[in-house]
mmCIF file of the C-alpha atoms, coordinates in Angstrom:
data_MODEL
# 
_entry.id   MODEL 
# 
loop_
_atom_site.group_PDB 
_atom_site.id 
_atom_site.type_symbol 
_atom_site.label_atom_id 
_atom_site.label_alt_id 
_atom_site.label_comp_id 
_atom_site.label_asym_id 
_atom_site.label_entity_id 
_atom_site.label_seq_id 
_atom_site.pdbx_PDB_ins_code 
_atom_site.Cartn_x 
_atom_site.Cartn_y 
_atom_site.Cartn_z 
_atom_site.occupancy 
_atom_site.B_iso_or_equiv 
_atom_site.pdbx_formal_charge 
_atom_site.auth_seq_id 
_atom_site.auth_comp_id 
_atom_site.auth_asym_id 
_atom_site.auth_atom_id 
_atom_site.pdbx_PDB_model_num 
ATOM 1   C CA . MET A 1 1   ? 0.191   0.120  0.209  1.00 0.00 ? 1   MET A CA 1 
ATOM 2   C CA . LYS A 1 2   ? 1.614   3.255  -0.589 1.00 0.00 ? 2   LYS A CA 1 
ATOM 3   C CA . ILE A 1 3   ? 0.506   6.890  -0.017 1.00 0.00 ? 3   ILE A CA 1 
ATOM 4   C CA . GLY A 1 4   ? 1.728   9.333  -1.432 1.00 0.00 ? 4   GLY A CA 1 
ATOM 5   C CA . ASN A 1 5   ? 5.300   8.046  -2.806 1.00 0.00 ? 5   ASN A CA 1 
ATOM 6   C CA . ILE A 1 6   ? 6.167   5.933  0.746  1.00 0.00 ? 6   ILE A CA 1 
ATOM 7   C CA . GLU A 1 7   ? 5.397   2.515  0.877  1.00 0.00 ? 7   GLU A CA 1 
ATOM 8   C CA . LEU A 1 8   ? 3.912   1.490  3.900  1.00 0.00 ? 8   LEU A CA 1 
ATOM 9   C CA . ASN A 1 9   ? 4.856   -0.953 5.919  1.00 0.00 ? 9   ASN A CA 1 
ATOM 10  C CA . ARG A 1 10  ? 6.276   -2.018 9.735  1.00 0.00 ? 10  ARG A CA 1 
ATOM 11  C CA . GLU A 1 11  ? 9.994   -0.166 8.961  1.00 0.00 ? 11  GLU A CA 1 
ATOM 12  C CA . SER A 1 12  ? 7.873   2.708  6.622  1.00 0.00 ? 12  SER A CA 1 
ATOM 13  C CA . LEU A 1 13  ? 5.217   2.945  9.310  1.00 0.00 ? 13  LEU A CA 1 
ATOM 14  C CA . ALA A 1 14  ? 7.744   3.644  11.963 1.00 0.00 ? 14  ALA A CA 1 
ATOM 15  C CA . GLN A 1 15  ? 9.201   6.233  10.716 1.00 0.00 ? 15  GLN A CA 1 
ATOM 16  C CA . MET A 1 16  ? 6.168   8.146  10.217 1.00 0.00 ? 16  MET A CA 1 
ATOM 17  C CA . MET A 1 17  ? 5.419   7.697  14.023 1.00 0.00 ? 17  MET A CA 1 
ATOM 18  C CA . ASP A 1 18  ? 6.511   9.848  17.111 1.00 0.00 ? 18  ASP A CA 1 
ATOM 19  C CA . TYR A 1 19  ? 6.268   7.777  20.239 1.00 0.00 ? 19  TYR A CA 1 
ATOM 20  C CA . SER A 1 20  ? 5.298   9.952  23.740 1.00 0.00 ? 20  SER A CA 1 
ATOM 21  C CA . ALA A 1 21  ? 5.577   10.345 26.944 1.00 0.00 ? 21  ALA A CA 1 
ATOM 22  C CA . LEU A 1 22  ? 4.363   14.071 27.758 1.00 0.00 ? 22  LEU A CA 1 
ATOM 23  C CA . ASN A 1 23  ? 2.034   13.228 31.267 1.00 0.00 ? 23  ASN A CA 1 
ATOM 24  C CA . PRO A 1 24  ? 3.169   15.035 34.101 1.00 0.00 ? 24  PRO A CA 1 
ATOM 25  C CA . ASP A 1 25  ? 3.315   11.503 36.037 1.00 0.00 ? 25  ASP A CA 1 
ATOM 26  C CA . VAL A 1 26  ? 5.976   9.814  34.241 1.00 0.00 ? 26  VAL A CA 1 
ATOM 27  C CA . THR A 1 27  ? 8.607   8.109  36.006 1.00 0.00 ? 27  THR A CA 1 
ATOM 28  C CA . GLU A 1 28  ? 12.643  7.886  34.949 1.00 0.00 ? 28  GLU A CA 1 
ATOM 29  C CA . GLU A 1 29  ? 11.742  4.847  35.198 1.00 0.00 ? 29  GLU A CA 1 
ATOM 30  C CA . GLU A 1 30  ? 8.859   4.732  32.580 1.00 0.00 ? 30  GLU A CA 1 
ATOM 31  C CA . ILE A 1 31  ? 10.917  6.661  30.222 1.00 0.00 ? 31  ILE A CA 1 
ATOM 32  C CA . ILE A 1 32  ? 14.053  4.926  30.117 1.00 0.00 ? 32  ILE A CA 1 
ATOM 33  C CA . ARG A 1 33  ? 11.554  1.991  29.690 1.00 0.00 ? 33  ARG A CA 1 
ATOM 34  C CA . ASP A 1 34  ? 10.203  3.994  26.212 1.00 0.00 ? 34  ASP A CA 1 
ATOM 35  C CA . CYS A 1 35  ? 13.309  4.420  25.218 1.00 0.00 ? 35  CYS A CA 1 
ATOM 36  C CA . LYS A 1 36  ? 13.505  0.388  24.689 1.00 0.00 ? 36  LYS A CA 1 
ATOM 37  C CA . VAL A 1 37  ? 10.598  0.733  22.825 1.00 0.00 ? 37  VAL A CA 1 
ATOM 38  C CA . ALA A 1 38  ? 11.462  3.441  20.853 1.00 0.00 ? 38  ALA A CA 1 
ATOM 39  C CA . LYS A 1 39  ? 14.565  2.231  19.809 1.00 0.00 ? 39  LYS A CA 1 
ATOM 40  C CA . GLU A 1 40  ? 12.536  -1.375 19.107 1.00 0.00 ? 40  GLU A CA 1 
ATOM 41  C CA . TYR A 1 41  ? 10.529  -0.460 16.927 1.00 0.00 ? 41  TYR A CA 1 
ATOM 42  C CA . ASN A 1 42  ? 12.761  2.394  15.089 1.00 0.00 ? 42  ASN A CA 1 
ATOM 43  C CA . PHE A 1 43  ? 10.565  5.570  15.833 1.00 0.00 ? 43  PHE A CA 1 
ATOM 44  C CA . LYS A 1 44  ? 11.276  8.544  13.954 1.00 0.00 ? 44  LYS A CA 1 
ATOM 45  C CA . GLY A 1 45  ? 11.234  9.857  17.859 1.00 0.00 ? 45  GLY A CA 1 
ATOM 46  C CA . PHE A 1 46  ? 10.610  10.473 21.241 1.00 0.00 ? 46  PHE A CA 1 
ATOM 47  C CA . HIS A 1 47  ? 8.725   12.675 22.778 1.00 0.00 ? 47  HIS A CA 1 
ATOM 48  C CA . VAL A 1 48  ? 9.143   14.043 26.636 1.00 0.00 ? 48  VAL A CA 1 
ATOM 49  C CA . ASN A 1 49  ? 8.873   16.572 28.688 1.00 0.00 ? 49  ASN A CA 1 
ATOM 50  C CA . PRO A 1 50  ? 11.998  18.803 29.501 1.00 0.00 ? 50  PRO A CA 1 
ATOM 51  C CA . VAL A 1 51  ? 12.979  16.890 32.632 1.00 0.00 ? 51  VAL A CA 1 
ATOM 52  C CA . TRP A 1 52  ? 13.137  14.397 31.365 1.00 0.00 ? 52  TRP A CA 1 
ATOM 53  C CA . VAL A 1 53  ? 15.343  15.790 27.545 1.00 0.00 ? 53  VAL A CA 1 
ATOM 54  C CA . SER A 1 54  ? 19.492  14.885 29.550 1.00 0.00 ? 54  SER A CA 1 
ATOM 55  C CA . THR A 1 55  ? 18.007  11.706 30.209 1.00 0.00 ? 55  THR A CA 1 
ATOM 56  C CA . VAL A 1 56  ? 16.214  10.709 26.814 1.00 0.00 ? 56  VAL A CA 1 
ATOM 57  C CA . ALA A 1 57  ? 19.251  11.947 24.904 1.00 0.00 ? 57  ALA A CA 1 
ATOM 58  C CA . ARG A 1 58  ? 21.895  9.316  27.062 1.00 0.00 ? 58  ARG A CA 1 
ATOM 59  C CA . GLU A 1 59  ? 19.329  6.503  26.547 1.00 0.00 ? 59  GLU A CA 1 
ATOM 60  C CA . LEU A 1 60  ? 18.866  7.403  23.132 1.00 0.00 ? 60  LEU A CA 1 
ATOM 61  C CA . GLU A 1 61  ? 23.050  8.282  22.107 1.00 0.00 ? 61  GLU A CA 1 
ATOM 62  C CA . GLY A 1 62  ? 24.221  6.457  18.455 1.00 0.00 ? 62  GLY A CA 1 
ATOM 63  C CA . THR A 1 63  ? 20.665  6.036  17.446 1.00 0.00 ? 63  THR A CA 1 
ATOM 64  C CA . ARG A 1 64  ? 18.790  7.940  14.799 1.00 0.00 ? 64  ARG A CA 1 
ATOM 65  C CA . ILE A 1 65  ? 15.772  8.824  17.217 1.00 0.00 ? 65  ILE A CA 1 
ATOM 66  C CA . GLU A 1 66  ? 14.840  12.374 17.644 1.00 0.00 ? 66  GLU A CA 1 
ATOM 67  C CA . THR A 1 67  ? 14.224  13.417 21.083 1.00 0.00 ? 67  THR A CA 1 
ATOM 68  C CA . GLY A 1 68  ? 11.321  15.312 20.863 1.00 0.00 ? 68  GLY A CA 1 
ATOM 69  C CA . LEU A 1 69  ? 11.558  19.449 23.375 1.00 0.00 ? 69  LEU A CA 1 
ATOM 70  C CA . VAL A 1 70  ? 9.032   20.388 24.090 1.00 0.00 ? 70  VAL A CA 1 
ATOM 71  C CA . ILE A 1 71  ? 8.535   24.550 24.958 1.00 0.00 ? 71  ILE A CA 1 
ATOM 72  C CA . SER A 1 72  ? 5.909   26.199 26.380 1.00 0.00 ? 72  SER A CA 1 
ATOM 73  C CA . PHE A 1 73  ? 3.695   22.762 26.625 1.00 0.00 ? 73  PHE A CA 1 
ATOM 74  C CA . PRO A 1 74  ? 0.934   22.466 26.531 1.00 0.00 ? 74  PRO A CA 1 
ATOM 75  C CA . PHE A 1 75  ? -0.495  26.271 27.257 1.00 0.00 ? 75  PHE A CA 1 
ATOM 76  C CA . GLY A 1 76  ? 1.889   27.876 24.758 1.00 0.00 ? 76  GLY A CA 1 
ATOM 77  C CA . THR A 1 77  ? 1.953   30.882 27.033 1.00 0.00 ? 77  THR A CA 1 
ATOM 78  C CA . ASN A 1 78  ? 5.228   31.437 28.246 1.00 0.00 ? 78  ASN A CA 1 
ATOM 79  C CA . PRO A 1 79  ? 6.639   34.941 26.743 1.00 0.00 ? 79  PRO A CA 1 
ATOM 80  C CA . THR A 1 80  ? 8.288   34.873 23.264 1.00 0.00 ? 80  THR A CA 1 
ATOM 81  C CA . ASN A 1 81  ? 11.451  35.419 26.463 1.00 0.00 ? 81  ASN A CA 1 
ATOM 82  C CA . ILE A 1 82  ? 11.253  32.548 27.895 1.00 0.00 ? 82  ILE A CA 1 
ATOM 83  C CA . LYS A 1 83  ? 10.343  30.049 24.656 1.00 0.00 ? 83  LYS A CA 1 
ATOM 84  C CA . VAL A 1 84  ? 13.476  31.225 23.080 1.00 0.00 ? 84  VAL A CA 1 
ATOM 85  C CA . GLU A 1 85  ? 15.889  30.240 26.732 1.00 0.00 ? 85  GLU A CA 1 
ATOM 86  C CA . GLU A 1 86  ? 13.765  27.001 26.826 1.00 0.00 ? 86  GLU A CA 1 
ATOM 87  C CA . ALA A 1 87  ? 15.037  26.823 22.766 1.00 0.00 ? 87  ALA A CA 1 
ATOM 88  C CA . LYS A 1 88  ? 18.611  27.054 23.128 1.00 0.00 ? 88  LYS A CA 1 
ATOM 89  C CA . ASP A 1 89  ? 18.348  24.754 26.651 1.00 0.00 ? 89  ASP A CA 1 
ATOM 90  C CA . ALA A 1 90  ? 17.599  21.916 24.980 1.00 0.00 ? 90  ALA A CA 1 
ATOM 91  C CA . VAL A 1 91  ? 19.756  22.615 22.225 1.00 0.00 ? 91  VAL A CA 1 
ATOM 92  C CA . LYS A 1 92  ? 22.462  22.288 23.832 1.00 0.00 ? 92  LYS A CA 1 
ATOM 93  C CA . VAL A 1 93  ? 21.596  19.738 25.768 1.00 0.00 ? 93  VAL A CA 1 
ATOM 94  C CA . MET A 1 94  ? 21.251  18.250 22.852 1.00 0.00 ? 94  MET A CA 1 
ATOM 95  C CA . ASP A 1 95  ? 24.536  19.543 21.600 1.00 0.00 ? 95  ASP A CA 1 
ATOM 96  C CA . GLY A 1 96  ? 24.158  17.649 17.373 1.00 0.00 ? 96  GLY A CA 1 
ATOM 97  C CA . ARG A 1 97  ? 22.335  14.694 18.920 1.00 0.00 ? 97  ARG A CA 1 
ATOM 98  C CA . PRO A 1 98  ? 19.125  13.772 16.958 1.00 0.00 ? 98  PRO A CA 1 
ATOM 99  C CA . ALA A 1 99  ? 15.856  16.128 17.956 1.00 0.00 ? 99  ALA A CA 1 
ATOM 100 C CA . VAL A 1 100 ? 13.008  18.177 17.137 1.00 0.00 ? 100 VAL A CA 1 
ATOM 101 C CA . ILE A 1 101 ? 11.731  21.227 19.120 1.00 0.00 ? 101 ILE A CA 1 
ATOM 102 C CA . ASP A 1 102 ? 7.933   21.080 19.044 1.00 0.00 ? 102 ASP A CA 1 
ATOM 103 C CA . MET A 1 103 ? 6.769   24.620 20.477 1.00 0.00 ? 103 MET A CA 1 
ATOM 104 C CA . VAL A 1 104 ? 3.058   25.154 21.137 1.00 0.00 ? 104 VAL A CA 1 
ATOM 105 C CA . THR A 1 105 ? 2.468   29.142 20.013 1.00 0.00 ? 105 THR A CA 1 
ATOM 106 C CA . ASN A 1 106 ? -0.012  31.101 21.719 1.00 0.00 ? 106 ASN A CA 1 
ATOM 107 C CA . VAL A 1 107 ? -3.363  30.753 20.454 1.00 0.00 ? 107 VAL A CA 1 
ATOM 108 C CA . GLY A 1 108 ? -4.710  33.595 22.377 1.00 0.00 ? 108 GLY A CA 1 
ATOM 109 C CA . LYS A 1 109 ? -2.127  36.460 20.386 1.00 0.00 ? 109 LYS A CA 1 
ATOM 110 C CA . LEU A 1 110 ? -3.870  34.718 17.075 1.00 0.00 ? 110 LEU A CA 1 
ATOM 111 C CA . LYS A 1 111 ? -7.439  34.985 17.985 1.00 0.00 ? 111 LYS A CA 1 
ATOM 112 C CA . GLY A 1 112 ? -6.750  38.439 19.179 1.00 0.00 ? 112 GLY A CA 1 
ATOM 113 C CA . LYS A 1 113 ? -5.529  38.747 15.690 1.00 0.00 ? 113 LYS A CA 1 
ATOM 114 C CA . ASP A 1 114 ? -1.815  40.310 16.985 1.00 0.00 ? 114 ASP A CA 1 
ATOM 115 C CA . TYR A 1 115 ? -0.429  38.426 14.581 1.00 0.00 ? 115 TYR A CA 1 
ATOM 116 C CA . GLU A 1 116 ? 2.865   40.282 14.306 1.00 0.00 ? 116 GLU A CA 1 
ATOM 117 C CA . TYR A 1 117 ? 3.598   38.454 17.900 1.00 0.00 ? 117 TYR A CA 1 
ATOM 118 C CA . TYR A 1 118 ? 1.917   34.710 17.016 1.00 0.00 ? 118 TYR A CA 1 
ATOM 119 C CA . LYS A 1 119 ? 4.840   35.583 13.853 1.00 0.00 ? 119 LYS A CA 1 
ATOM 120 C CA . ASN A 1 120 ? 6.922   36.856 15.660 1.00 0.00 ? 120 ASN A CA 1 
ATOM 121 C CA . ASP A 1 121 ? 7.021   33.841 18.830 1.00 0.00 ? 121 ASP A CA 1 
ATOM 122 C CA . ILE A 1 122 ? 7.624   31.193 16.491 1.00 0.00 ? 122 ILE A CA 1 
ATOM 123 C CA . ALA A 1 123 ? 9.587   32.908 14.537 1.00 0.00 ? 123 ALA A CA 1 
ATOM 124 C CA . GLU A 1 124 ? 12.079  33.146 17.451 1.00 0.00 ? 124 GLU A CA 1 
ATOM 125 C CA . VAL A 1 125 ? 12.069  29.593 18.545 1.00 0.00 ? 125 VAL A CA 1 
ATOM 126 C CA . ALA A 1 126 ? 12.783  28.770 15.179 1.00 0.00 ? 126 ALA A CA 1 
ATOM 127 C CA . LYS A 1 127 ? 15.535  30.579 14.222 1.00 0.00 ? 127 LYS A CA 1 
ATOM 128 C CA . ILE A 1 128 ? 17.650  29.423 17.707 1.00 0.00 ? 128 ILE A CA 1 
ATOM 129 C CA . ALA A 1 129 ? 16.017  25.512 16.595 1.00 0.00 ? 129 ALA A CA 1 
ATOM 130 C CA . HIS A 1 130 ? 17.831  26.529 12.769 1.00 0.00 ? 130 HIS A CA 1 
ATOM 131 C CA . ALA A 1 131 ? 21.539  27.229 14.727 1.00 0.00 ? 131 ALA A CA 1 
ATOM 132 C CA . GLY A 1 132 ? 21.004  23.908 16.170 1.00 0.00 ? 132 GLY A CA 1 
ATOM 133 C CA . GLY A 1 133 ? 20.707  22.466 13.013 1.00 0.00 ? 133 GLY A CA 1 
ATOM 134 C CA . TYR A 1 134 ? 17.400  21.309 14.558 1.00 0.00 ? 134 TYR A CA 1 
ATOM 135 C CA . GLU A 1 135 ? 13.678  21.627 12.316 1.00 0.00 ? 135 GLU A CA 1 
ATOM 136 C CA . CYS A 1 136 ? 10.931  23.348 14.516 1.00 0.00 ? 136 CYS A CA 1 
ATOM 137 C CA . LYS A 1 137 ? 7.645   22.444 14.554 1.00 0.00 ? 137 LYS A CA 1 
ATOM 138 C CA . ALA A 1 138 ? 4.227   24.999 15.803 1.00 0.00 ? 138 ALA A CA 1 
ATOM 139 C CA . ILE A 1 139 ? 1.845   23.671 17.308 1.00 0.00 ? 139 ILE A CA 1 
ATOM 140 C CA . LEU A 1 140 ? -1.507  25.265 16.472 1.00 0.00 ? 140 LEU A CA 1 
ATOM 141 C CA . GLU A 1 141 ? -4.570  23.513 18.932 1.00 0.00 ? 141 GLU A CA 1 
ATOM 142 C CA . VAL A 1 142 ? -6.765  23.253 16.365 1.00 0.00 ? 142 VAL A CA 1 
ATOM 143 C CA . ALA A 1 143 ? -9.036  22.655 19.003 1.00 0.00 ? 143 ALA A CA 1 
ATOM 144 C CA . PHE A 1 144 ? -9.468  25.901 19.998 1.00 0.00 ? 144 PHE A CA 1 
ATOM 145 C CA . LEU A 1 145 ? -9.508  27.642 15.919 1.00 0.00 ? 145 LEU A CA 1 
ATOM 146 C CA . THR A 1 146 ? -12.084 28.400 13.898 1.00 0.00 ? 146 THR A CA 1 
ATOM 147 C CA . ASP A 1 147 ? -11.390 27.344 9.805  1.00 0.00 ? 147 ASP A CA 1 
ATOM 148 C CA . ASP A 1 148 ? -9.982  30.612 8.868  1.00 0.00 ? 148 ASP A CA 1 
ATOM 149 C CA . GLU A 1 149 ? -7.981  30.988 12.379 1.00 0.00 ? 149 GLU A CA 1 
ATOM 150 C CA . ILE A 1 150 ? -6.191  27.302 10.940 1.00 0.00 ? 150 ILE A CA 1 
ATOM 151 C CA . ILE A 1 151 ? -5.461  29.025 7.555  1.00 0.00 ? 151 ILE A CA 1 
ATOM 152 C CA . LYS A 1 152 ? -4.287  32.178 9.130  1.00 0.00 ? 152 LYS A CA 1 
ATOM 153 C CA . ALA A 1 153 ? -2.066  30.005 11.814 1.00 0.00 ? 153 ALA A CA 1 
ATOM 154 C CA . CYS A 1 154 ? -0.831  27.773 9.107  1.00 0.00 ? 154 CYS A CA 1 
ATOM 155 C CA . GLU A 1 155 ? 0.114   30.828 6.416  1.00 0.00 ? 155 GLU A CA 1 
ATOM 156 C CA . LEU A 1 156 ? 1.727   32.722 10.435 1.00 0.00 ? 156 LEU A CA 1 
ATOM 157 C CA . ALA A 1 157 ? 3.707   29.588 10.511 1.00 0.00 ? 157 ALA A CA 1 
ATOM 158 C CA . ALA A 1 158 ? 4.960   28.921 7.137  1.00 0.00 ? 158 ALA A CA 1 
ATOM 159 C CA . GLU A 1 159 ? 5.959   32.813 6.773  1.00 0.00 ? 159 GLU A CA 1 
ATOM 160 C CA . ALA A 1 160 ? 7.850   32.424 10.294 1.00 0.00 ? 160 ALA A CA 1 
ATOM 161 C CA . GLY A 1 161 ? 9.732   30.127 9.271  1.00 0.00 ? 161 GLY A CA 1 
ATOM 162 C CA . ALA A 1 162 ? 8.337   26.590 11.278 1.00 0.00 ? 162 ALA A CA 1 
ATOM 163 C CA . ASP A 1 163 ? 9.096   23.771 9.145  1.00 0.00 ? 163 ASP A CA 1 
ATOM 164 C CA . TRP A 1 164 ? 6.520   21.878 10.198 1.00 0.00 ? 164 TRP A CA 1 
ATOM 165 C CA . VAL A 1 165 ? 3.172   22.900 11.758 1.00 0.00 ? 165 VAL A CA 1 
ATOM 166 C CA . LYS A 1 166 ? 1.085   19.933 14.269 1.00 0.00 ? 166 LYS A CA 1 
ATOM 167 C CA . THR A 1 167 ? -2.450  19.840 14.997 1.00 0.00 ? 167 THR A CA 1 
ATOM 168 C CA . SER A 1 168 ? -2.649  19.952 19.333 1.00 0.00 ? 168 SER A CA 1 
ATOM 169 C CA . THR A 1 169 ? -0.903  19.557 22.145 1.00 0.00 ? 169 THR A CA 1 
ATOM 170 C CA . GLY A 1 170 ? -3.651  16.603 24.064 1.00 0.00 ? 170 GLY A CA 1 
ATOM 171 C CA . ARG A 1 171 ? -4.923  18.714 26.827 1.00 0.00 ? 171 ARG A CA 1 
ATOM 172 C CA . HIS A 1 172 ? -7.314  20.061 24.957 1.00 0.00 ? 172 HIS A CA 1 
ATOM 173 C CA . GLY A 1 173 ? -9.151  18.148 22.308 1.00 0.00 ? 173 GLY A CA 1 
ATOM 174 C CA . GLY A 1 174 ? -7.864  16.618 19.052 1.00 0.00 ? 174 GLY A CA 1 
ATOM 175 C CA . PRO A 1 175 ? -8.116  17.558 15.618 1.00 0.00 ? 175 PRO A CA 1 
ATOM 176 C CA . THR A 1 176 ? -10.732 16.133 12.614 1.00 0.00 ? 176 THR A CA 1 
ATOM 177 C CA . LEU A 1 177 ? -9.868  14.711 9.496  1.00 0.00 ? 177 LEU A CA 1 
ATOM 178 C CA . GLU A 1 178 ? -11.275 18.329 7.847  1.00 0.00 ? 178 GLU A CA 1 
ATOM 179 C CA . GLN A 1 179 ? -8.859  19.635 9.909  1.00 0.00 ? 179 GLN A CA 1 
ATOM 180 C CA . VAL A 1 180 ? -5.876  17.952 8.777  1.00 0.00 ? 180 VAL A CA 1 
ATOM 181 C CA . ILE A 1 181 ? -7.261  18.240 5.394  1.00 0.00 ? 181 ILE A CA 1 
ATOM 182 C CA . LEU A 1 182 ? -7.137  21.900 5.892  1.00 0.00 ? 182 LEU A CA 1 
ATOM 183 C CA . MET A 1 183 ? -3.717  22.303 7.584  1.00 0.00 ? 183 MET A CA 1 
ATOM 184 C CA . ARG A 1 184 ? -2.279  20.732 4.359  1.00 0.00 ? 184 ARG A CA 1 
ATOM 185 C CA . LYS A 1 185 ? -3.552  22.468 2.041  1.00 0.00 ? 185 LYS A CA 1 
ATOM 186 C CA . HIS A 1 186 ? -2.940  25.757 3.833  1.00 0.00 ? 186 HIS A CA 1 
ATOM 187 C CA . SER A 1 187 ? 0.557   24.985 3.849  1.00 0.00 ? 187 SER A CA 1 
ATOM 188 C CA . PRO A 1 188 ? 3.191   25.864 2.045  1.00 0.00 ? 188 PRO A CA 1 
ATOM 189 C CA . LYS A 1 189 ? 4.940   22.341 0.495  1.00 0.00 ? 189 LYS A CA 1 
ATOM 190 C CA . HIS A 1 190 ? 7.258   22.529 2.311  1.00 0.00 ? 190 HIS A CA 1 
ATOM 191 C CA . VAL A 1 191 ? 6.454   22.443 5.936  1.00 0.00 ? 191 VAL A CA 1 
ATOM 192 C CA . LYS A 1 192 ? 5.333   19.414 7.101  1.00 0.00 ? 192 LYS A CA 1 
ATOM 193 C CA . VAL A 1 193 ? 2.215   18.095 9.045  1.00 0.00 ? 193 VAL A CA 1 
ATOM 194 C CA . LYS A 1 194 ? 1.825   16.252 12.112 1.00 0.00 ? 194 LYS A CA 1 
ATOM 195 C CA . VAL A 1 195 ? -0.999  15.246 13.936 1.00 0.00 ? 195 VAL A CA 1 
ATOM 196 C CA . ALA A 1 196 ? -1.459  14.933 17.678 1.00 0.00 ? 196 ALA A CA 1 
ATOM 197 C CA . GLY A 1 197 ? -3.398  14.930 20.504 1.00 0.00 ? 197 GLY A CA 1 
ATOM 198 C CA . THR A 1 198 ? -6.424  12.448 20.008 1.00 0.00 ? 198 THR A CA 1 
ATOM 199 C CA . GLY A 1 199 ? -5.460  10.653 23.308 1.00 0.00 ? 199 GLY A CA 1 
ATOM 200 C CA . ALA A 1 200 ? -7.600  7.015  23.168 1.00 0.00 ? 200 ALA A CA 1 
ATOM 201 C CA . PHE A 1 201 ? -9.578  8.029  20.209 1.00 0.00 ? 201 PHE A CA 1 
ATOM 202 C CA . TRP A 1 202 ? -5.898  6.863  18.390 1.00 0.00 ? 202 TRP A CA 1 
ATOM 203 C CA . THR A 1 203 ? -6.657  3.693  16.090 1.00 0.00 ? 203 THR A CA 1 
ATOM 204 C CA . PRO A 1 204 ? -5.493  2.217  13.421 1.00 0.00 ? 204 PRO A CA 1 
ATOM 205 C CA . MET A 1 205 ? -7.405  3.835  11.174 1.00 0.00 ? 205 MET A CA 1 
ATOM 206 C CA . VAL A 1 206 ? -7.969  7.099  12.802 1.00 0.00 ? 206 VAL A CA 1 
ATOM 207 C CA . THR A 1 207 ? -4.330  6.865  11.423 1.00 0.00 ? 207 THR A CA 1 
ATOM 208 C CA . LEU A 1 208 ? -4.980  5.752  8.026  1.00 0.00 ? 208 LEU A CA 1 
ATOM 209 C CA . GLY A 1 209 ? -7.361  8.146  7.889  1.00 0.00 ? 209 GLY A CA 1 
ATOM 210 C CA . CYS A 1 210 ? -4.841  11.609 9.003  1.00 0.00 ? 210 CYS A CA 1 
ATOM 211 C CA . LEU A 1 211 ? -1.923  9.793  6.345  1.00 0.00 ? 211 LEU A CA 1 
ATOM 212 C CA . MET A 1 212 ? -4.403  10.270 3.621  1.00 0.00 ? 212 MET A CA 1 
ATOM 213 C CA . ALA A 1 213 ? -5.565  13.187 5.240  1.00 0.00 ? 213 ALA A CA 1 
ATOM 214 C CA . GLY A 1 214 ? -2.213  15.072 4.502  1.00 0.00 ? 214 GLY A CA 1 
ATOM 215 C CA . ALA A 1 215 ? -0.467  14.038 8.039  1.00 0.00 ? 215 ALA A CA 1 
ATOM 216 C CA . GLU A 1 216 ? 3.146   13.410 7.614  1.00 0.00 ? 216 GLU A CA 1 
ATOM 217 C CA . ARG A 1 217 ? 3.835   12.227 10.474 1.00 0.00 ? 217 ARG A CA 1 
ATOM 218 C CA . ILE A 1 218 ? 1.833   10.791 14.120 1.00 0.00 ? 218 ILE A CA 1 
ATOM 219 C CA . GLY A 1 219 ? 1.976   11.620 17.636 1.00 0.00 ? 219 GLY A CA 1 
ATOM 220 C CA . THR A 1 220 ? 0.908   9.259  20.036 1.00 0.00 ? 220 THR A CA 1 
ATOM 221 C CA . ARG A 1 221 ? 1.312   6.873  23.195 1.00 0.00 ? 221 ARG A CA 1 
ATOM 222 C CA . ARG A 1 222 ? -0.262  4.550  20.694 1.00 0.00 ? 222 ARG A CA 1 
ATOM 223 C CA . ALA A 1 223 ? 2.733   4.651  18.273 1.00 0.00 ? 223 ALA A CA 1 
ATOM 224 C CA . PRO A 1 224 ? 2.936   0.624  19.413 1.00 0.00 ? 224 PRO A CA 1 
ATOM 225 C CA . TRP A 1 225 ? -0.216  -0.579 19.153 1.00 0.00 ? 225 TRP A CA 1 
ATOM 226 C CA . ILE A 1 226 ? -1.179  0.640  16.358 1.00 0.00 ? 226 ILE A CA 1 
ATOM 227 C CA . VAL A 1 227 ? 2.613   0.025  14.215 1.00 0.00 ? 227 VAL A CA 1 
ATOM 228 C CA . ASP A 1 228 ? 1.174   -3.730 15.264 1.00 0.00 ? 228 ASP A CA 1 
ATOM 229 C CA . GLU A 1 229 ? -2.297  -3.895 14.585 1.00 0.00 ? 229 GLU A CA 1 
ATOM 230 C CA . LEU A 1 230 ? -1.280  -2.329 11.013 1.00 0.00 ? 230 LEU A CA 1 
ATOM 231 C CA . SER A 1 231 ? 1.591   -4.748 10.078 1.00 0.00 ? 231 SER A CA 1 
ATOM 232 C CA . LYS A 1 232 ? -0.807  -7.362 10.969 1.00 0.00 ? 232 LYS A CA 1 
ATOM 233 C CA . VAL A 1 233 ? -2.872  -5.697 7.192  1.00 0.00 ? 233 VAL A CA 1 
ATOM 234 C CA . LEU A 1 234 ? -0.600  -4.086 5.517  1.00 0.00 ? 234 LEU A CA 1 
ATOM 235 C CA . PRO A 1 235 ? -0.098  -6.863 3.184  1.00 0.00 ? 235 PRO A CA 1 
ATOM 236 C CA . GLU A 1 236 ? -3.379  -7.373 3.276  1.00 0.00 ? 236 GLU A CA 1 
ATOM 237 C CA . MET A 1 237 ? -4.415  -3.989 1.637  1.00 0.00 ? 237 MET A CA 1 
ATOM 238 C CA . LEU A 1 238 ? -2.059  -3.528 -0.988 1.00 0.00 ? 238 LEU A CA 1 
# 
């Protein structure tokens, strides 16, 4: 089965998945165990809260798995200068090892039509990411946004230099397929789309639907189960 130009199999599917452990009650023991899972499946990335970044970087040393660095997570309401310092610290800790920065945008500024602030907020973090050799994802929190606001957010994120637009943190509700399609349609081709934040609603079929709607990456805690389940049926879906 092909999606776009990619032949979908267990290995390519895992490379479209970011595994995550972003709940506040996660322990170091669980993080270390999850790193082993990430290596077993060879996921594209493993996203954690900032306190665990150095642990994950150590545990994933020698692999090509990206450590997911979340900035101003989950609300995006830190002032830009604080987001910049968070990004600088994350880049310093990673020191050239595989990583990606996922920043939460300031939804209130977008909804209040302070577009200059919204765009600059993304641009300043993207600048730090790129200086460190990393890509930057802008998390839009589409559950709060109208269709017109999603379109505007995608346009501003692209102008600001974001490499990705991402649907959600998962704290306020996930996206619809229509919203994923909207994000893909209104983002330049060089800006990729990541879908995350559907929580327990992630299923193999939802995953396929999002990929077919134009998503290039899926972020979920349920990544191992999804890969296992889809791997069973992919040969029958050619």
